[in-house]
N, C-alpha and C positions, 0 to 999 in steps of 0.2 A: 163908556171907551167912545171914544172921539173917531170921526167917519175915515181920517187919515190912516188911525192903527188899522179899523177895520179893512180897507183899502190893501192897505200892504200885506197882510195875514191872507187876504182873499186874495191876490197875488201869487203871494207865496203855495198857495193849495194848487192854483192854475198851473205854475212852473212846476210843481212837485208832479201833477198827474199831465203836464203837456209836454214839457221841456220846452215851453214856450217862453223864454225870459225876456223879450224886446216887447211884450206888448206893454200898451198906455193906458191909463186906466178908464178912458174914451176910446178904447179902438175897439171895433167891433168884433167878438168875438168868433161868431160862425162863420165871419167872410176872413179871419185869420186861422180857418183850419181846425177850431174846436166841434168836433159833430156832437151830436146828441148822447151819444155812450159816455162821453167824454164829459158832458154836460150833468148828468145823473151823479156820477161819483164828485166830480167838483163841488156838487149841491150836498152831497151826502157829507163830505169832508167840512166841509162848511159848517151843517148841522151839527156836526159833532165837534169840532172846533169850538164853537160858539155857544153850546148847551142848548140850540133851540130846533124848531122844527117849523118848515115850510109847508105852506097850506097848498099841496098840488094841484086844485083847483083854482089858485089864483097864479099861479105861474105861467107866465107868457112871454114872448117875446122881448118884450119893452123891458121886462125887471130884468131877464138874463142877457142881452144885448151885451153888455159891457163890464167890468170890473166894477166902475162907479156904480151904475145900475144894480147889479148884485148887491154893494155892499150897503147903499141906501136901503135896500128892503131889506137886508141881515138886520140893520141898524133899529130901521123901524119894529120888524117882529122882535129884536130883544128890549126896546122901549113900550112895545106894549102888550107885550107877553105872548103865548105862543097860539094866541086864535086867530091872527092874520091869516 
């Protein structure tokens, strides 16, 4: 799956969870009102959508700061398996 497709699906998940449909791929999520509870719900939906599991010990702000950064991490998990 290419990164553009992943980013679009991640954006759809974020919009469905937060109703924030004006976010760009590089916009900072926390600075646009997405709180930690919403972020957990978003991550669970991403895991279910892509059939992956994020390593909670490796999740940090740099991986979760934007649609693009989340999508890049999701892509790396899909490519390397669920051991990331």
